[in-house]
N, CA, C and O atoms as a Tripos MOL2 file, in Angstrom:
@<TRIPOS>MOLECULE
protein
  276   275    69     0     0
PROTEIN
NO_CHARGES

@<TRIPOS>ATOM
      1 N         107.5550  -51.3920  146.1340 N.3       1 MET1
      2 CA        108.7420  -52.1310  145.7850 C.3       1 MET1
      3 C         108.4180  -53.6240  145.7400 C.2       1 MET1
      4 O         107.6160  -54.1280  146.5260 O.2       1 MET1
      5 N         109.0460  -54.2960  144.8260 N.am      2 THR2
      6 CA        108.8510  -55.7410  144.7360 C.3       2 THR2
      7 C         109.7810  -56.4420  145.7230 C.2       2 THR2
      8 O         110.6460  -55.8140  146.3340 O.2       2 THR2
      9 N         109.5920  -57.7330  145.8670 N.am      3 GLU3
     10 CA        110.4770  -58.5380  146.7170 C.3       3 GLU3
     11 C         111.9210  -58.4110  146.2420 C.2       3 GLU3
     12 O         112.8420  -58.3260  147.0540 O.2       3 GLU3
     13 N         112.1160  -58.3970  144.9260 N.am      4 ASP4
     14 CA        113.4740  -58.2950  144.3910 C.3       4 ASP4
     15 C         114.1370  -56.9720  144.7700 C.2       4 ASP4
     16 O         115.3310  -56.9430  145.0660 O.2       4 ASP4
     17 N         113.3780  -55.8870  144.7630 N.am      5 HIS5
     18 CA        113.9300  -54.5860  145.1660 C.3       5 HIS5
     19 C         114.3720  -54.6250  146.6320 C.2       5 HIS5
     20 O         115.4520  -54.1420  146.9730 O.2       5 HIS5
     21 N         113.5420  -55.1950  147.4830 N.am      6 ILE6
     22 CA        113.8600  -55.2700  148.9140 C.3       6 ILE6
     23 C         115.1050  -56.1130  149.1370 C.2       6 ILE6
     24 O         115.9880  -55.7230  149.9000 O.2       6 ILE6
     25 N         115.1860  -57.2660  148.4790 N.am      7 LYS7
     26 CA        116.3470  -58.1410  148.6140 C.3       7 LYS7
     27 C         117.6160  -57.4380  148.1670 C.2       7 LYS7
     28 O         118.6640  -57.5740  148.7980 O.2       7 LYS7
     29 N         117.5230  -56.6870  147.0800 N.am      8 LEU8
     30 CA        118.6680  -55.9440  146.5720 C.3       8 LEU8
     31 C         119.1490  -54.9140  147.5960 C.2       8 LEU8
     32 O         120.3480  -54.8040  147.8500 O.2       8 LEU8
     33 N         118.2290  -54.1720  148.1750 N.am      9 LEU9
     34 CA        118.6030  -53.1750  149.1840 C.3       9 LEU9
     35 C         119.1960  -53.8170  150.4310 C.2       9 LEU9
     36 O         120.2120  -53.3520  150.9460 O.2       9 LEU9
     37 N         118.5680  -54.8800  150.9160 N.am     10 LEU10
     38 CA        119.0510  -55.5350  152.1360 C.3      10 LEU10
     39 C         120.4330  -56.1450  151.9400 C.2      10 LEU10
     40 O         121.2330  -56.1920  152.8730 O.2      10 LEU10
     41 N         120.7080  -56.6050  150.7380 N.am     11 ALA11
     42 CA        122.0120  -57.2060  150.4590 C.3      11 ALA11
     43 C         123.1230  -56.1610  150.4040 C.2      11 ALA11
     44 O         124.2980  -56.4910  150.5640 O.2      11 ALA11
     45 N         122.7520  -54.9070  150.1790 N.am     12 ARG12
     46 CA        123.7650  -53.8670  149.9950 C.3      12 ARG12
     47 C         123.8630  -52.8540  151.1380 C.2      12 ARG12
     48 O         124.7260  -51.9770  151.1100 O.2      12 ARG12
     49 N         123.0060  -52.9650  152.1190 N.am     13 VAL13
     50 CA        123.0420  -52.0030  153.2150 C.3      13 VAL13
     51 C         124.2930  -52.2310  154.0540 C.2      13 VAL13
     52 O         124.6680  -53.3720  154.3240 O.2      13 VAL13
     53 N         124.9300  -51.1550  154.4590 N.am     14 GLY14
     54 CA        126.1610  -51.2530  155.2310 C.3      14 GLY14
     55 C         125.8950  -51.5690  156.6950 C.2      14 GLY14
     56 O         124.7920  -51.3710  157.2040 O.2      14 GLY14
     57 N         126.9330  -52.0630  157.3560 N.am     15 GLU15
     58 CA        126.8390  -52.3890  158.7750 C.3      15 GLU15
     59 C         126.5140  -51.1290  159.5820 C.2      15 GLU15
     60 O         127.0260  -50.0470  159.2970 O.2      15 GLU15
     61 N         125.6680  -51.2850  160.5750 N.am     16 ASN16
     62 CA        125.2010  -50.1910  161.4450 C.3      16 ASN16
     63 C         124.3610  -49.1530  160.6980 C.2      16 ASN16
     64 O         124.1920  -48.0300  161.1740 O.2      16 ASN16
     65 N         123.8400  -49.5230  159.5400 N.am     17 SER17
     66 CA        122.9590  -48.6390  158.7800 C.3      17 SER17
     67 C         121.5060  -48.9660  159.1130 C.2      17 SER17
     68 O         121.2000  -50.0300  159.6520 O.2      17 SER17
     69 N         120.6370  -48.0470  158.7880 N.am     18 ARG18
     70 CA        119.2080  -48.2530  158.9890 C.3      18 ARG18
     71 C         118.4680  -47.9180  157.7050 C.2      18 ARG18
     72 O         118.7950  -46.9590  157.0060 O.2      18 ARG18
     73 N         117.4690  -48.7280  157.4170 N.am     19 ILE19
     74 CA        116.5660  -48.4490  156.3010 C.3      19 ILE19
     75 C         115.1610  -48.4420  156.8710 C.2      19 ILE19
     76 O         114.7810  -49.3440  157.6160 O.2      19 ILE19
     77 N         114.4050  -47.4400  156.5250 N.am     20 PHE20
     78 CA        113.0120  -47.3540  156.9470 C.3      20 PHE20
     79 C         112.1380  -47.5430  155.7140 C.2      20 PHE20
     80 O         112.2640  -46.8100  154.7340 O.2      20 PHE20
     81 N         111.2630  -48.5210  155.7710 N.am     21 PHE21
     82 CA        110.3050  -48.7580  154.7000 C.3      21 PHE21
     83 C         108.9390  -48.3070  155.1950 C.2      21 PHE21
     84 O         108.5340  -48.6230  156.3130 O.2      21 PHE21
     85 N         108.2500  -47.5810  154.3670 N.am     22 ASP22
     86 CA        106.9560  -47.0380  154.7450 C.3      22 ASP22
     87 C         105.9680  -47.3640  153.6370 C.2      22 ASP22
     88 O         106.2600  -47.1590  152.4590 O.2      22 ASP22
     89 N         104.8210  -47.8630  154.0060 N.am     23 GLY23
     90 CA        103.8380  -48.1300  152.9800 C.3      23 GLY23
     91 C         102.6990  -48.9820  153.4810 C.2      23 GLY23
     92 O         102.6700  -49.4010  154.6390 O.2      23 GLY23
     93 N         101.7710  -49.2290  152.5940 N.am     24 ASP24
     94 CA        100.6100  -50.0530  152.8780 C.3      24 ASP24
     95 C         100.4570  -51.0150  151.7080 C.2      24 ASP24
     96 O         100.0500  -50.6180  150.6160 O.2      24 ASP24
     97 N         100.7820  -52.2710  151.9420 N.am     25 TYR25
     98 CA        100.7620  -53.2400  150.8480 C.3      25 TYR25
     99 C          99.3580  -53.4780  150.2920 C.2      25 TYR25
    100 O          99.2090  -54.0660  149.2210 O.2      25 TYR25
    101 N          98.3430  -53.0310  151.0030 N.am     26 LYS26
    102 CA         96.9760  -53.1870  150.5140 C.3      26 LYS26
    103 C          96.6100  -52.1100  149.4890 C.2      26 LYS26
    104 O          95.6050  -52.2370  148.7890 O.2      26 LYS26
    105 N          97.4040  -51.0730  149.3990 N.am     27 GLN27
    106 CA         97.1070  -49.9740  148.4770 C.3      27 GLN27
    107 C          97.9670  -50.0910  147.2250 C.2      27 GLN27
    108 O          98.8750  -49.2900  147.0050 O.2      27 GLN27
    109 N          97.6750  -51.0840  146.4200 N.am     28 THR28
    110 CA         98.3970  -51.2570  145.1740 C.3      28 THR28
    111 C          97.4080  -51.5480  144.0580 C.2      28 THR28
    112 O          96.3590  -52.1510  144.2850 O.2      28 THR28
    113 N          97.7450  -51.1200  142.8640 N.am     29 ASP29
    114 CA         96.8640  -51.3820  141.7400 C.3      29 ASP29
    115 C          97.5200  -52.2800  140.6970 C.2      29 ASP29
    116 O          96.8650  -52.6860  139.7370 O.2      29 ASP29
    117 N          98.7780  -52.5900  140.8670 N.am     30 SER30
    118 CA         99.5000  -53.4130  139.9140 C.3      30 SER30
    119 C          99.5390  -54.8710  140.3700 C.2      30 SER30
    120 O          99.8450  -55.1400  141.5310 O.2      30 SER30
    121 N          99.2340  -55.8150  139.4770 N.am     31 PRO31
    122 CA         99.3090  -57.2350  139.8510 C.3      31 PRO31
    123 C         100.7080  -57.6550  140.2960 C.2      31 PRO31
    124 O         100.8480  -58.5580  141.1200 O.2      31 PRO31
    125 N         101.7350  -57.0120  139.7610 N.am     32 ILE32
    126 CA        103.1080  -57.3400  140.1550 C.3      32 ILE32
    127 C         103.3040  -57.0780  141.6420 C.2      32 ILE32
    128 O         103.8770  -57.9060  142.3500 O.2      32 ILE32
    129 N         102.8340  -55.9430  142.1130 N.am     33 PHE33
    130 CA        103.0270  -55.5950  143.5140 C.3      33 PHE33
    131 C         102.0730  -56.3410  144.4380 C.2      33 PHE33
    132 O         102.3690  -56.5090  145.6210 O.2      33 PHE33
    133 N         100.9520  -56.7820  143.9270 N.am     34 LYS34
    134 CA        100.0430  -57.5860  144.7460 C.3      34 LYS34
    135 C         100.6340  -58.9670  145.0170 C.2      34 LYS34
    136 O         100.4760  -59.5110  146.1090 O.2      34 LYS34
    137 N         101.3130  -59.5270  144.0250 N.am     35 ASN35
    138 CA        101.8260  -60.8870  144.1370 C.3      35 ASN35
    139 C         103.2360  -60.9720  144.7000 C.2      35 ASN35
    140 O         103.5590  -61.9390  145.3900 O.2      35 ASN35
    141 N         104.0740  -59.9970  144.4280 N.am     36 LYS36
    142 CA        105.4710  -60.0350  144.8810 C.3      36 LYS36
    143 C         105.8150  -58.7610  145.6520 C.2      36 LYS36
    144 O         106.8010  -58.0880  145.3530 O.2      36 LYS36
    145 N         105.0010  -58.4470  146.6320 N.am     37 ASN37
    146 CA        105.1230  -57.2070  147.3720 C.3      37 ASN37
    147 C         106.2740  -57.2730  148.3800 C.2      37 ASN37
    148 O         106.3490  -58.1960  149.1910 O.2      37 ASN37
    149 N         107.1540  -56.2980  148.3180 N.am     38 GLY38
    150 CA        108.3020  -56.2620  149.2070 C.3      38 GLY38
    151 C         107.9460  -56.0500  150.6680 C.2      38 GLY38
    152 O         108.6290  -56.5710  151.5500 O.2      38 GLY38
    153 N         106.8940  -55.2980  150.9380 N.am     39 LEU39
    154 CA        106.4920  -55.0810  152.3280 C.3      39 LEU39
    155 C         106.0070  -56.3770  152.9660 C.2      39 LEU39
    156 O         106.2550  -56.6220  154.1470 O.2      39 LEU39
    157 N         105.3140  -57.2090  152.1850 N.am     40 LYS40
    158 CA        104.8890  -58.5110  152.7020 C.3      40 LYS40
    159 C         106.1050  -59.3740  153.0200 C.2      40 LYS40
    160 O         106.1180  -60.0970  154.0160 O.2      40 LYS40
    161 N         107.1200  -59.2960  152.1720 N.am     41 LEU41
    162 CA        108.3580  -60.0410  152.4210 C.3      41 LEU41
    163 C         108.9870  -59.6030  153.7390 C.2      41 LEU41
    164 O         109.4170  -60.4450  154.5260 O.2      41 LEU41
    165 N         109.0440  -58.3100  153.9850 N.am     42 LEU42
    166 CA        109.6190  -57.8080  155.2350 C.3      42 LEU42
    167 C         108.8310  -58.2850  156.4460 C.2      42 LEU42
    168 O         109.4160  -58.6090  157.4800 O.2      42 LEU42
    169 N         107.5140  -58.3300  156.3260 N.am     43 LEU43
    170 CA        106.6890  -58.8110  157.4320 C.3      43 LEU43
    171 C         106.9520  -60.2870  157.7090 C.2      43 LEU43
    172 O         106.9160  -60.7200  158.8610 O.2      43 LEU43
    173 N         107.2140  -61.0530  156.6660 N.am     44 GLU44
    174 CA        107.5460  -62.4730  156.8520 C.3      44 GLU44
    175 C         108.9350  -62.6300  157.4620 C.2      44 GLU44
    176 O         109.1350  -63.4790  158.3300 O.2      44 GLU44
    177 N         109.8910  -61.8250  157.0190 N.am     45 LEU45
    178 CA        111.2470  -61.8930  157.5840 C.3      45 LEU45
    179 C         111.2460  -61.5510  159.0730 C.2      45 LEU45
    180 O         112.0450  -62.0850  159.8420 O.2      45 LEU45
    181 N         110.3550  -60.6690  159.4640 N.am     46 ARG46
    182 CA        110.2620  -60.2730  160.8680 C.3      46 ARG46
    183 C         109.9270  -61.4590  161.7590 C.2      46 ARG46
    184 O         110.3030  -61.4750  162.9310 O.2      46 ARG46
    185 N         109.2290  -62.4510  161.2240 N.am     47 LYS47
    186 CA        108.8440  -63.6440  161.9880 C.3      47 LYS47
    187 C         109.9890  -64.6410  162.1260 C.2      47 LYS47
    188 O         109.9250  -65.5500  162.9530 O.2      47 LYS47
    189 N         111.0240  -64.4780  161.3300 N.am     48 SER48
    190 CA        112.1540  -65.4040  161.3290 C.3      48 SER48
    191 C         112.9990  -65.2320  162.5830 C.2      48 SER48
    192 O         113.2190  -64.0990  163.0120 O.2      48 SER48
    193 N         113.4830  -66.3240  163.1900 N.am     49 PRO49
    194 CA        114.3440  -66.2030  164.3720 C.3      49 PRO49
    195 C         115.6300  -65.4160  164.0900 C.2      49 PRO49
    196 O         116.1580  -64.7420  164.9740 O.2      49 PRO49
    197 N         116.1210  -65.5070  162.8640 N.am     50 VAL50
    198 CA        117.3580  -64.8040  162.5000 C.3      50 VAL50
    199 C         117.1250  -63.3020  162.3800 C.2      50 VAL50
    200 O         117.9300  -62.5060  162.8630 O.2      50 VAL50
    201 N         116.0360  -62.9190  161.7420 N.am     51 PHE51
    202 CA        115.8000  -61.5100  161.4480 C.3      51 PHE51
    203 C         114.9330  -60.7900  162.4710 C.2      51 PHE51
    204 O         114.8600  -59.5620  162.4550 O.2      51 PHE51
    205 N         114.2860  -61.5150  163.3430 N.am     52 SER52
    206 CA        113.3590  -60.8750  164.2840 C.3      52 SER52
    207 C         114.0630  -59.8860  165.2140 C.2      52 SER52
    208 O         113.4290  -58.9770  165.7490 O.2      52 SER52
    209 N         115.3580  -60.0590  165.4040 N.am     53 LYS53
    210 CA        116.1090  -59.1590  166.2860 C.3      53 LYS53
    211 C         116.4680  -57.8360  165.6060 C.2      53 LYS53
    212 O         116.7950  -56.8570  166.2770 O.2      53 LYS53
    213 N         116.4070  -57.8120  164.2860 N.am     54 ILE54
    214 CA        116.8110  -56.5870  163.5840 C.3      54 ILE54
    215 C         115.6640  -55.8960  162.8580 C.2      54 ILE54
    216 O         115.8450  -54.7970  162.3350 O.2      54 ILE54
    217 N         114.4820  -56.5210  162.8150 N.am     55 PHE55
    218 CA        113.3170  -55.9280  162.1690 C.3      55 PHE55
    219 C         112.2960  -55.5140  163.2160 C.2      55 PHE55
    220 O         112.1160  -56.1830  164.2330 O.2      55 PHE55
    221 N         111.6460  -54.4180  162.9490 N.am     56 ALA56
    222 CA        110.5530  -53.9690  163.8190 C.3      56 ALA56
    223 C         109.4770  -53.3450  162.9370 C.2      56 ALA56
    224 O         109.7560  -52.8830  161.8310 O.2      56 ALA56
    225 N         108.2610  -53.3370  163.4340 N.am     57 THR57
    226 CA        107.1690  -52.7070  162.6960 C.3      57 THR57
    227 C         106.4070  -51.7660  163.6160 C.2      57 THR57
    228 O         106.4010  -51.9130  164.8380 O.2      57 THR57
    229 N         105.7760  -50.8070  162.9880 N.am     58 VAL58
    230 CA        104.9080  -49.8680  163.6900 C.3      58 VAL58
    231 C         103.6050  -49.8410  162.9190 C.2      58 VAL58
    232 O         103.6060  -49.7010  161.6960 O.2      58 VAL58
    233 N         102.5040  -49.9740  163.6170 N.am     59 LYS59
    234 CA        101.1970  -49.9150  162.9610 C.3      59 LYS59
    235 C         100.4360  -48.7110  163.5090 C.2      59 LYS59
    236 O         100.2360  -48.5740  164.7150 O.2      59 LYS59
    237 N         100.0260  -47.8580  162.6040 N.am     60 LEU60
    238 CA         99.2670  -46.6760  162.9980 C.3      60 LEU60
    239 C          97.8210  -47.0560  163.2690 C.2      60 LEU60
    240 O          97.1940  -47.7490  162.4680 O.2      60 LEU60
    241 N          97.2980  -46.6040  164.3880 N.am     61 LYS61
    242 CA         95.9060  -46.9070  164.7290 C.3      61 LYS61
    243 C          94.9390  -45.9320  164.0680 C.2      61 LYS61
    244 O          93.8080  -46.2970  163.7470 O.2      61 LYS61
    245 N          95.3780  -44.7100  163.8660 N.am     62 THR62
    246 CA         94.5500  -43.7180  163.1870 C.3      62 THR62
    247 C          95.3830  -43.0270  162.1220 C.2      62 THR62
    248 O          96.6120  -43.0110  162.1840 O.2      62 THR62
    249 N          94.7070  -42.4700  161.1700 N.am     63 ILE63
    250 CA         95.3620  -41.7390  160.1000 C.3      63 ILE63
    251 C          94.7480  -40.3600  160.0370 C.2      63 ILE63
    252 O          93.5250  -40.2150  160.0120 O.2      63 ILE63
    253 N          95.5940  -39.3500  160.0110 N.am     64 GLU64
    254 CA         95.1280  -37.9680  159.9070 C.3      64 GLU64
    255 C          95.3090  -37.5140  158.4720 C.2      64 GLU64
    256 O          96.4100  -37.5840  157.9250 O.2      64 GLU64
    257 N          94.2360  -37.0510  157.8660 N.am     65 ARG65
    258 CA         94.3090  -36.5370  156.5040 C.3      65 ARG65
    259 C          93.7750  -35.1130  156.4730 C.2      65 ARG65
    260 O          92.8740  -34.7500  157.2290 O.2      65 ARG65
    261 N          94.3450  -34.3280  155.5930 N.am     66 SER66
    262 CA         93.8820  -32.9540  155.4770 C.3      66 SER66
    263 C          92.5290  -32.9190  154.7600 C.2      66 SER66
    264 O          92.1430  -33.8830  154.0980 O.2      66 SER66
    265 N          91.8290  -31.8210  154.8960 N.am     67 LEU67
    266 CA         90.5430  -31.6660  154.2120 C.3      67 LEU67
    267 C          90.7220  -31.6860  152.7020 C.2      67 LEU67
    268 O          89.8200  -32.1010  151.9740 O.2      67 LEU67
    269 N          91.8790  -31.2410  152.2280 N.am     68 THR68
    270 CA         92.1660  -31.2400  150.8000 C.3      68 THR68
    271 C          92.2370  -32.6580  150.2550 C.2      68 THR68
    272 O          91.7600  -32.9280  149.1530 O.2      68 THR68
    273 N          92.8350  -33.5700  151.0300 N.am     69 ALA69
    274 CA         92.9720  -34.9620  150.5810 C.3      69 ALA69
    275 C          91.6250  -35.6130  150.5170 C.2      69 ALA69
    276 O          91.5230  -36.7870  150.1610 O.2      69 ALA69
@<TRIPOS>BOND
     1     1     2 1
     2     2     3 1
     3     3     4 2
     4     3     5 am
     5     5     6 1
     6     6     7 1
     7     7     8 2
     8     7     9 am
     9     9    10 1
    10    10    11 1
    11    11    12 2
    12    11    13 am
    13    13    14 1
    14    14    15 1
    15    15    16 2
    16    15    17 am
    17    17    18 1
    18    18    19 1
    19    19    20 2
    20    19    21 am
    21    21    22 1
    22    22    23 1
    23    23    24 2
    24    23    25 am
    25    25    26 1
    26    26    27 1
    27    27    28 2
    28    27    29 am
    29    29    30 1
    30    30    31 1
    31    31    32 2
    32    31    33 am
    33    33    34 1
    34    34    35 1
    35    35    36 2
    36    35    37 am
    37    37    38 1
    38    38    39 1
    39    39    40 2
    40    39    41 am
    41    41    42 1
    42    42    43 1
    43    43    44 2
    44    43    45 am
    45    45    46 1
    46    46    47 1
    47    47    48 2
    48    47    49 am
    49    49    50 1
    50    50    51 1
    51    51    52 2
    52    51    53 am
    53    53    54 1
    54    54    55 1
    55    55    56 2
    56    55    57 am
    57    57    58 1
    58    58    59 1
    59    59    60 2
    60    59    61 am
    61    61    62 1
    62    62    63 1
    63    63    64 2
    64    63    65 am
    65    65    66 1
    66    66    67 1
    67    67    68 2
    68    67    69 am
    69    69    70 1
    70    70    71 1
    71    71    72 2
    72    71    73 am
    73    73    74 1
    74    74    75 1
    75    75    76 2
    76    75    77 am
    77    77    78 1
    78    78    79 1
    79    79    80 2
    80    79    81 am
    81    81    82 1
    82    82    83 1
    83    83    84 2
    84    83    85 am
    85    85    86 1
    86    86    87 1
    87    87    88 2
    88    87    89 am
    89    89    90 1
    90    90    91 1
    91    91    92 2
    92    91    93 am
    93    93    94 1
    94    94    95 1
    95    95    96 2
    96    95    97 am
    97    97    98 1
    98    98    99 1
    99    99   100 2
   100    99   101 am
   101   101   102 1
   102   102   103 1
   103   103   104 2
   104   103   105 am
   105   105   106 1
   106   106   107 1
   107   107   108 2
   108   107   109 am
   109   109   110 1
   110   110   111 1
   111   111   112 2
   112   111   113 am
   113   113   114 1
   114   114   115 1
   115   115   116 2
   116   115   117 am
   117   117   118 1
   118   118   119 1
   119   119   120 2
   120   119   121 am
   121   121   122 1
   122   122   123 1
   123   123   124 2
   124   123   125 am
   125   125   126 1
   126   126   127 1
   127   127   128 2
   128   127   129 am
   129   129   130 1
   130   130   131 1
   131   131   132 2
   132   131   133 am
   133   133   134 1
   134   134   135 1
   135   135   136 2
   136   135   137 am
   137   137   138 1
   138   138   139 1
   139   139   140 2
   140   139   141 am
   141   141   142 1
   142   142   143 1
   143   143   144 2
   144   143   145 am
   145   145   146 1
   146   146   147 1
   147   147   148 2
   148   147   149 am
   149   149   150 1
   150   150   151 1
   151   151   152 2
   152   151   153 am
   153   153   154 1
   154   154   155 1
   155   155   156 2
   156   155   157 am
   157   157   158 1
   158   158   159 1
   159   159   160 2
   160   159   161 am
   161   161   162 1
   162   162   163 1
   163   163   164 2
   164   163   165 am
   165   165   166 1
   166   166   167 1
   167   167   168 2
   168   167   169 am
   169   169   170 1
   170   170   171 1
   171   171   172 2
   172   171   173 am
   173   173   174 1
   174   174   175 1
   175   175   176 2
   176   175   177 am
   177   177   178 1
   178   178   179 1
   179   179   180 2
   180   179   181 am
   181   181   182 1
   182   182   183 1
   183   183   184 2
   184   183   185 am
   185   185   186 1
   186   186   187 1
   187   187   188 2
   188   187   189 am
   189   189   190 1
   190   190   191 1
   191   191   192 2
   192   191   193 am
   193   193   194 1
   194   194   195 1
   195   195   196 2
   196   195   197 am
   197   197   198 1
   198   198   199 1
   199   199   200 2
   200   199   201 am
   201   201   202 1
   202   202   203 1
   203   203   204 2
   204   203   205 am
   205   205   206 1
   206   206   207 1
   207   207   208 2
   208   207   209 am
   209   209   210 1
   210   210   211 1
   211   211   212 2
   212   211   213 am
   213   213   214 1
   214   214   215 1
   215   215   216 2
   216   215   217 am
   217   217   218 1
   218   218   219 1
   219   219   220 2
   220   219   221 am
   221   221   222 1
   222   222   223 1
   223   223   224 2
   224   223   225 am
   225   225   226 1
   226   226   227 1
   227   227   228 2
   228   227   229 am
   229   229   230 1
   230   230   231 1
   231   231   232 2
   232   231   233 am
   233   233   234 1
   234   234   235 1
   235   235   236 2
   236   235   237 am
   237   237   238 1
   238   238   239 1
   239   239   240 2
   240   239   241 am
   241   241   242 1
   242   242   243 1
   243   243   244 2
   244   243   245 am
   245   245   246 1
   246   246   247 1
   247   247   248 2
   248   247   249 am
   249   249   250 1
   250   250   251 1
   251   251   252 2
   252   251   253 am
   253   253   254 1
   254   254   255 1
   255   255   256 2
   256   255   257 am
   257   257   258 1
   258   258   259 1
   259   259   260 2
   260   259   261 am
   261   261   262 1
   262   262   263 1
   263   263   264 2
   264   263   265 am
   265   265   266 1
   266   266   267 1
   267   267   268 2
   268   267   269 am
   269   269   270 1
   270   270   271 1
   271   271   272 2
   272   271   273 am
   273   273   274 1
   274   274   275 1
   275   275   276 2
@<TRIPOS>SUBSTRUCTURE
     1 MET1         2 RESIDUE 1 A MET
     2 THR2         6 RESIDUE 1 A THR
     3 GLU3        10 RESIDUE 1 A GLU
     4 ASP4        14 RESIDUE 1 A ASP
     5 HIS5        18 RESIDUE 1 A HIS
     6 ILE6        22 RESIDUE 1 A ILE
     7 LYS7        26 RESIDUE 1 A LYS
     8 LEU8        30 RESIDUE 1 A LEU
     9 LEU9        34 RESIDUE 1 A LEU
    10 LEU10       38 RESIDUE 1 A LEU
    11 ALA11       42 RESIDUE 1 A ALA
    12 ARG12       46 RESIDUE 1 A ARG
    13 VAL13       50 RESIDUE 1 A VAL
    14 GLY14       54 RESIDUE 1 A GLY
    15 GLU15       58 RESIDUE 1 A GLU
    16 ASN16       62 RESIDUE 1 A ASN
    17 SER17       66 RESIDUE 1 A SER
    18 ARG18       70 RESIDUE 1 A ARG
    19 ILE19       74 RESIDUE 1 A ILE
    20 PHE20       78 RESIDUE 1 A PHE
    21 PHE21       82 RESIDUE 1 A PHE
    22 ASP22       86 RESIDUE 1 A ASP
    23 GLY23       90 RESIDUE 1 A GLY
    24 ASP24       94 RESIDUE 1 A ASP
    25 TYR25       98 RESIDUE 1 A TYR
    26 LYS26      102 RESIDUE 1 A LYS
    27 GLN27      106 RESIDUE 1 A GLN
    28 THR28      110 RESIDUE 1 A THR
    29 ASP29      114 RESIDUE 1 A ASP
    30 SER30      118 RESIDUE 1 A SER
    31 PRO31      122 RESIDUE 1 A PRO
    32 ILE32      126 RESIDUE 1 A ILE
    33 PHE33      130 RESIDUE 1 A PHE
    34 LYS34      134 RESIDUE 1 A LYS
    35 ASN35      138 RESIDUE 1 A ASN
    36 LYS36      142 RESIDUE 1 A LYS
    37 ASN37      146 RESIDUE 1 A ASN
    38 GLY38      150 RESIDUE 1 A GLY
    39 LEU39      154 RESIDUE 1 A LEU
    40 LYS40      158 RESIDUE 1 A LYS
    41 LEU41      162 RESIDUE 1 A LEU
    42 LEU42      166 RESIDUE 1 A LEU
    43 LEU43      170 RESIDUE 1 A LEU
    44 GLU44      174 RESIDUE 1 A GLU
    45 LEU45      178 RESIDUE 1 A LEU
    46 ARG46      182 RESIDUE 1 A ARG
    47 LYS47      186 RESIDUE 1 A LYS
    48 SER48      190 RESIDUE 1 A SER
    49 PRO49      194 RESIDUE 1 A PRO
    50 VAL50      198 RESIDUE 1 A VAL
    51 PHE51      202 RESIDUE 1 A PHE
    52 SER52      206 RESIDUE 1 A SER
    53 LYS53      210 RESIDUE 1 A LYS
    54 ILE54      214 RESIDUE 1 A ILE
    55 PHE55      218 RESIDUE 1 A PHE
    56 ALA56      222 RESIDUE 1 A ALA
    57 THR57      226 RESIDUE 1 A THR
    58 VAL58      230 RESIDUE 1 A VAL
    59 LYS59      234 RESIDUE 1 A LYS
    60 LEU60      238 RESIDUE 1 A LEU
    61 LYS61      242 RESIDUE 1 A LYS
    62 THR62      246 RESIDUE 1 A THR
    63 ILE63      250 RESIDUE 1 A ILE
    64 GLU64      254 RESIDUE 1 A GLU
    65 ARG65      258 RESIDUE 1 A ARG
    66 SER66      262 RESIDUE 1 A SER
    67 LEU67      266 RESIDUE 1 A LEU
    68 THR68      270 RESIDUE 1 A THR
    69 ALA69      274 RESIDUE 1 A ALA
């Protein structure tokens, strides 16, 4: 998602609602998503004094993949 997509969702989410964003901003092949990546925007908002109380992140230390993958 681009920054614009994230802003659109955040502007429309209802009170007491939750949105979970999942992804890895490093795994993109489009220049649009490299430059205006919505996940990067969320990480920056998390640092803000206003938004730090409502944003949280989880970082996985290991990744489990099937043999098929």
